[in-house]
C-alpha positions in Angstrom: 0.4 0.0 -0.3 1.0 3.5 -0.8 2.1 5.7 1.9 -1.0 7.1 2.9 -0.1 10.8 4.1 1.5 10.9 0.0 -1.8 9.5 -1.4 -4.3 11.7 0.1 -2.0 14.8 -1.9 -1.9 13.0 -5.3 -4.8 10.5 -5.6 -8.0 11.7 -3.0 -9.8 8.6 -4.8 -7.3 5.8 -3.9 -6.4 7.2 -0.6 -10.4 7.4 0.5 -10.5 3.7 -0.6 -7.3 2.0 1.2 -8.3 3.7 3.9 -11.8 2.2 4.1 -9.9 -1.6 3.4 -7.9 -0.6 6.2 -11.2 0.5 8.4 -13.0 -2.7 7.3 -10.4 -5.1 8.5 -9.9 -3.2 11.3 -6.1 -2.0 10.7 -7.1 1.2 13.4 -2.4 1.9 12.9 -2.5 2.0 10.1 -5.0 4.9 9.1 -4.2 8.3 8.0 -6.1 9.7 11.0 -4.6 13.0 10.6 -6.7 13.5 7.1 -9.4 11.6 7.7 -10.0 13.8 11.0 -9.7 17.0 8.4 -12.0 15.2 6.5 -14.7 14.4 8.8 -14.5 17.8 10.3 -15.0 20.2 6.8 -18.3 17.7 6.7 -19.9 17.6 9.5 -22.5 20.3 10.6 -21.3 22.3 13.7 -23.7 24.2 15.4 -22.9 27.5 17.1 
């Protein structure tokens, strides 16, 4: 698997698919937590 941080910047779709596969396999220690968190927060509805 390509380094996920590099993949995040070069191929978002592949990065997302790789992270989803890691989630399905419960390989949480290998997730790109920094960028996953950023993506979730960007899409979250956060009331004031």
